[in-house]
Each structure stands twice: as structure tokens, then as C-alpha cells.
N, C-alpha and C positions, 0 to 999 in steps of 0.2 A: 777644550775643557781644562781647567786649572787643576794641578795635582793637589791632593789633600795634605801633602807634606812637602817640605823643601829638601832636595838632596843634600847630603852632607857637604858636597863641594860648594854649594851656595851658602850654607850656613857658616862655613869657616870664615867668610869675609864679613859677616854681619857685625862683628864687634871689633873691628880693627881701627887703629888711628890713621885717618886719612889726612886730616888737616893738622899739620905739625905745630901750628900756632893756636890750635883750638883748646878749649876747656873740656876736660873729660872726667866723667864719673867712672871709676875703675874698682874692680873687686879682685883681690888676691886671696886664694884659698889654699890652705895646707893640704897636702896629699892625704887621702884617706879621711879627710875632715878630722884629723887628730887634734885634740884640744891642747895645743902647744902653749897658747897664750894665757893659760891659767896661772903661769908663773911670771912675776914681775921682770925677771932677768931677760926673758924672751921678748916681752913687750918693749923693754928698753932697747933691745937690738933694733927694733923697727924705728924707734925714735932716733937712735944714733945714725941709722942709715938715711933717714929723712934729712937729718941735719947735714950729713956729709954731702948728699946729693944737692941740697940747697946751696951749700957753700962752694962746692967744686964742680958741679955738673950742670947748673942752670935750672934746677927744678923749682917750681912754685907749688907749694902745698896750700890749698885753699880751705880744705876741710878733711877730716879723717876720723875714723873710729877703729879701734883694735878690739875685736871680739875674741872668743876663745879659740877659734880655728880659722878665722878669716879676717880681712880688713877691707873697709871701703874707704875711698878717698876721692876728692876732687883735685885734679892735678892739671898743670900746664907747664910749658917750658918757656924759659926766657927767650927773647928774640934771637933767632939764629941757632938755637939749640934743637936737638932732636928728641922729642918725648919718648918714642919707642926705645931708643938707645938708653935713655936715662932709666926707664922702667926696667929694662933688661939688667942694667947694672945694679939698680936698687934691689931687685930680687936676688941677684948673685951675691951682693954684699950681705944681705940679711940671711940667706941660706948658709953661707960660711960661718957667720957669727952665731947663728942659732945652733948649728951642729957643734961648733967649738964649745959653746956654753953647755950644751948637753953632755959632751964628752968630759969636760973638766970640772963641772960643778956637781953639787950634791943633788942628784936627780934620781928619784925612786923609779921613774919610768924610762930610764936610759936605754936599756936593752930593747924595750918595746918600741920607743920612738925611732931609734936608729934602725931597727929592723924594718919599720914602715918605709923610712926614707931609702934604705938599701934596696928593698924589694922594688920600689918605684924606679930606681936607677937601673936595676937589672931588667925590669919590664920594658923600659923605653930605650935601653941600650944607647944612651947618649955619651958614654965614656966618662961618667962621673960615679963616684962612690955613693953619694947620697943626693936625692932630689927631695927638696923640702916643699916647694910650691907646685901646685897643679900648673900644667902648661897654660899659657895665655893669661889674660887679665880682664876679659869681658868689658871692654871700653865702650862707653856710650857718650857721644859728643853732646854737650849741653849748649844748645843753640838758643833756646827761648828762656825768658825769665821764669815762666811757670814751671818748666821742666827743671831748671836749675834749683828753684826753691823747693820743689818736691824732693829732689835728690839730697839737698842740704838737710831738710827735715828728716828724711829717711836715715841719713847717716847719724845725725845727732840723737834720734829717738830709738836707735837699735838697742842700746843698753836698757832703756826704759821698757821697751817691748819684751826684752829678755827677763825683766823683773829684777835686774841688778841694782837699779836706782829708781827713785820716784821722779827726779827731775834730771833732764839731760845734762845740765851743767855740773851735776854731782859726780859724774863719771870722769875721772881724771885722764883716761887714755882716749880722749876725744877732743876735738876742737870746739865742742859746745861751750866750754869755759871761755875760750877766746871770744866767741860770738856773744857771750853774756857780759862782756866787759871785764872779765877776770883774767888772771895770768894762768895760761895753760902750760902743761909740761913742755909742749912744743910751741914756744913763743915766736917762732919764725913764720907763723901762719900769715898768708896774704889774704886778709878778709875780702870777701866778695862784695 
């Protein structure tokens, strides 16, 4: 008889990157689902980190959307590069940049946000002062064109579904503009 649930030990491997040259749909979520990306400065930290990893780490960004407390992206690595290592560095870069921006900028939620990040660091005991991102990144390999198209549509329609815009290409913190033939904020996109 098959169990009605999968043990946690089995589920931990369900969303890992196995094919280093594969194309992956990933989701990164802020700890506590805190709405960090309601401010432009923090969304720009993501774009800056994407650019850095594209130029210096071998990252290919094929699609993305930055929502209020998470982001979705379709990513791959250039030949010979290691996507899990790039993602690790991307999350590390953005974490440091976001914390620095919160500490140094005019932020009415400074104490609240830093407290969330500090509590997560204490809870996980990983030797850091602040942890911004939830552990992992829920990677799904995009093997078939229908699955790829479904995820691309999902990414671009997130802001529409949230009621922020009526057309996907109107949301500037997304690659939907690039796919509509317009100049997006991140123009280094590798269209699929």
C-alpha cells in the first residue's frame, strides 16, 4: 500500500537542480512573507544582483517578476557554470544589499523588517545576523514547451492577477515588457 503522504526526507529532493545545464522555474520568498518589495529601492537591489550575476557569474535570466514578497524567474547558467552556486550568490548579494538599504535609507518599517530577518537568523542558527530569504528556491526544470509556456505566462500574469496592472507589459518589474517588444528595466533578458 502506498502512503498517503511523502516523508519529508523524500520531499526535500523534489525541487532541486539536478541538470546543471537545464532551464529552471524558481521562486524566492522573503522570510515571513514580509512585503519588502513595496519599495523601489529593494526591487532595484534584485535587478542590480541579476545584472551582476549575468555579467560576472554566467547567469541567464529568461523571465522574471518581482512581487511584494517573492519573485519568480526562469533561469539557466552559461555552459560550464553552476546554476545552484549562482543562485546561492544571487540570494547572498540581494540579502546584503536589501539589509544595507533598510539600515541606511528612510524606512518607516526598519525595526520591524530587521527584527523579522534577525529572528530568522536566530531561529536557524546559521551564524548570520540577518536572513532575508526563505531557505531554498523551489526549482522546477522546464523540459517541455507546454510547461515552459505555462510558467512564462504565470510569471508575466502575476501582477495582473494581483490587480496591480491590467496588462502584463504595464508592470515594469517584470520581463513581460521585453517579451512584448519593449525595453524592460532588465534589458539583459535572454528571450526564450
